[in-house]
C-alpha positions as CSV (number, residue, x, y, z in Angstrom):
1,X,-37.6,28.6,5.7
2,X,-35.0,26.8,3.5
3,X,-34.6,23.1,3.6
4,X,-31.2,21.5,4.3
5,X,-29.7,20.0,1.2
6,X,-29.7,16.3,1.1
7,X,-26.7,16.4,-1.2
8,X,-25.8,14.1,-4.1
9,X,-27.3,10.8,-5.0
10,X,-25.4,7.8,-6.4
11,X,-27.3,8.3,-9.7
12,X,-26.4,12.0,-9.8
13,X,-22.7,11.1,-9.3
14,X,-22.9,8.5,-12.1
15,X,-24.6,10.8,-14.6
16,X,-22.8,14.1,-13.8
17,X,-20.7,15.4,-16.8
18,X,-18.3,18.2,-17.4
19,X,-20.0,20.9,-19.5
20,X,-17.0,21.2,-21.8
21,X,-17.0,25.0,-22.0
22,X,-13.9,25.3,-19.8
23,X,-10.7,23.4,-19.3
24,X,-11.0,23.9,-15.6
25,X,-12.5,21.1,-13.5
26,X,-16.0,21.7,-12.1
27,X,-17.1,20.9,-8.6
28,X,-20.5,19.8,-7.4
29,X,-21.1,20.1,-3.7
30,X,-22.6,17.3,-1.7
31,X,-22.6,18.4,2.0
32,X,-20.2,19.4,4.8
33,X,-17.2,20.1,2.5
34,X,-17.5,17.1,0.2
35,X,-17.3,17.8,-3.5
36,X,-17.5,15.8,-6.7
37,X,-14.8,17.1,-9.0
38,X,-15.1,16.5,-12.7
39,X,-12.2,17.2,-15.0
40,X,-12.5,18.4,-18.6
41,X,-11.6,14.9,-19.8
42,X,-14.5,13.4,-17.8
43,X,-12.5,11.8,-14.9
44,X,-14.3,12.2,-11.5
45,X,-12.8,12.4,-8.1
46,X,-13.8,13.3,-4.5
47,X,-12.5,16.5,-2.8
48,X,-12.9,17.6,0.8
49,X,-12.6,21.3,1.3
50,X,-12.1,22.8,4.8
51,X,-10.7,25.8,6.6
52,X,-8.0,25.5,9.2
53,X,-6.4,28.5,11.0
54,X,-8.0,30.8,8.5
55,X,-6.6,29.0,5.5
56,X,-8.7,27.2,2.9
57,X,-7.4,23.7,2.2
58,X,-8.5,21.0,-0.3
59,X,-7.8,17.3,0.3
60,X,-8.2,14.8,-2.5
61,X,-10.1,11.6,-1.2
62,X,-9.7,9.5,-4.3
63,X,-11.4,8.7,-7.6
64,X,-15.0,7.9,-8.1
65,X,-15.8,4.3,-8.5
66,X,-16.2,1.0,-6.8
67,X,-13.6,-0.5,-4.4
68,X,-10.7,-1.3,-4.5
69,X,-9.7,1.4,-7.0
70,X,-12.3,4.0,-6.2
71,X,-14.7,5.4,-3.7
72,X,-18.5,5.3,-3.8
73,X,-20.6,8.2,-2.6
74,X,-21.1,6.5,0.7
75,X,-17.3,5.8,1.1
76,X,-16.5,9.4,0.2
77,X,-18.9,10.7,2.8
78,X,-17.3,8.4,5.4
79,X,-13.8,9.7,4.5
80,X,-15.0,13.3,4.7
81,X,-16.7,12.5,8.1
82,X,-13.4,11.1,9.3
83,X,-11.5,14.2,8.1
84,X,-14.0,16.4,9.9
85,X,-13.5,14.4,13.1
86,X,-9.8,15.0,12.8
87,X,-10.4,18.7,12.4
88,X,-12.5,18.7,15.6
89,X,-9.7,17.0,17.4
90,X,-7.3,19.8,16.2
91,X,-5.5,17.8,13.6
92,X,-5.0,18.8,10.0
93,X,-6.3,15.8,7.9
94,X,-3.7,16.4,5.2
95,X,-0.8,16.4,7.6
96,X,-2.3,13.4,9.4
97,X,-2.4,11.5,6.1
98,X,1.2,12.5,5.3
99,X,2.3,11.3,8.7
100,X,0.4,8.0,8.3
101,X,2.1,7.5,4.9
102,X,5.5,8.1,6.5
103,X,4.7,5.6,9.2
104,X,3.6,3.0,6.6
105,X,6.8,3.6,4.6
106,X,8.9,3.1,7.7
107,X,7.1,-0.1,8.6
108,X,7.5,-1.4,5.1
109,X,11.2,-0.6,5.1
110,X,11.5,-2.3,8.5
111,X,9.7,-5.4,7.2
112,X,11.9,-5.4,4.0
113,X,15.0,-5.4,6.2
114,X,13.6,-8.5,7.9
115,X,12.7,-10.5,4.8
116,X,14.2,-13.9,4.4
117,X,16.8,-12.9,1.8
118,X,18.1,-9.9,3.9
119,X,18.3,-12.0,7.0
120,X,20.0,-14.9,5.2
121,X,22.6,-12.6,3.6
122,X,23.4,-11.0,6.9
123,X,23.7,-14.4,8.6
124,X,26.1,-15.6,5.8
125,X,28.2,-12.4,6.1
126,X,28.5,-12.9,9.9
127,X,29.4,-16.6,9.6
128,X,31.6,-16.7,6.5
129,X,34.7,-15.3,8.3
130,X,34.9,-18.8,10.0
131,X,34.6,-20.7,6.7
132,X,38.0,-21.4,5.2
133,X,36.9,-22.9,1.9
134,X,35.8,-20.2,-0.6
135,X,33.9,-22.8,-2.5
136,X,31.8,-23.5,0.6
137,X,30.9,-19.7,0.8
138,X,29.9,-19.7,-2.8
139,X,27.7,-22.8,-2.5
140,X,25.7,-21.2,0.3
141,X,25.0,-18.1,-1.7
142,X,24.4,-20.0,-5.0
143,X,22.0,-22.6,-3.6
144,X,19.9,-20.0,-1.7
145,X,19.8,-17.7,-4.7
146,X,18.8,-20.6,-7.0
147,X,16.3,-22.5,-4.9
148,X,15.2,-20.4,-2.0
149,X,15.1,-16.6,-2.8
150,X,12.8,-16.9,-5.8
151,X,10.2,-18.7,-3.6
152,X,10.5,-17.1,-0.1
153,X,13.2,-14.4,-0.4
154,X,10.8,-11.5,-0.1
155,X,8.7,-13.0,2.7
156,X,9.2,-11.7,6.3
157,X,11.1,-14.3,8.3
158,X,8.3,-14.6,10.8
159,X,5.9,-15.7,8.1
160,X,8.1,-18.5,6.7
161,X,6.6,-21.9,7.6
162,X,6.9,-25.6,6.8
163,X,4.8,-25.3,3.7
164,X,7.1,-22.5,2.4
165,X,10.2,-24.5,3.0
166,X,8.6,-27.5,1.2
167,X,7.8,-25.3,-1.8
168,X,11.6,-24.6,-2.1
169,X,12.6,-28.3,-1.7
170,X,10.0,-30.3,-3.7
171,X,11.2,-29.3,-7.1
172,X,14.8,-30.6,-6.4
173,X,14.2,-33.4,-3.8
174,X,14.1,-36.3,-6.3
175,X,16.6,-35.1,-8.9
176,X,19.2,-33.6,-6.4
177,X,18.6,-35.1,-3.0
178,X,22.0,-34.1,-1.6
179,X,21.5,-30.5,-2.7
180,X,18.0,-30.5,-1.3
181,X,19.2,-31.8,2.0
182,X,21.9,-29.0,2.1
183,X,19.4,-26.4,1.1
184,X,17.0,-27.5,3.8
185,X,19.8,-27.1,6.4
186,X,20.7,-23.7,5.0
187,X,17.1,-22.5,5.3
């Protein structure tokens, strides 16, 4: 009776090399659809192979290495296990990953729309119709651009706190107290 394969070891992953007799990548199987793929140039990555609706699919899991840039053997096995769980639930792991990426992108775009600079610019546009002095309009934009946006412009409005406002004001408070006071009010 044949024994079940225990799969790769961390040492085997570390020492595995491409034979060099072909330009095609080689694959070394671990278990349950997880493969170590080694390119002709020597780069190593993890690949999960599966069949869904009669079609063979391959899903890249990431490069071999330590976190944060790579995946260890244990992390690759966990990623493959998660993909198998999605398959059991009837989801295509590749489609699920694409959908997650779309969701993350949409959330990032939403957060970018609510960063301090975007909200401040929208507020200025909404209020400037009531400002009669063009110099006043320009001062609002110039002071925020010069003293505030470089420090907290990209931060979500909900994350801006007292310490962040002080980081904007401290550099100008002693040399330009009137400007600092106005900037504080504009923030």
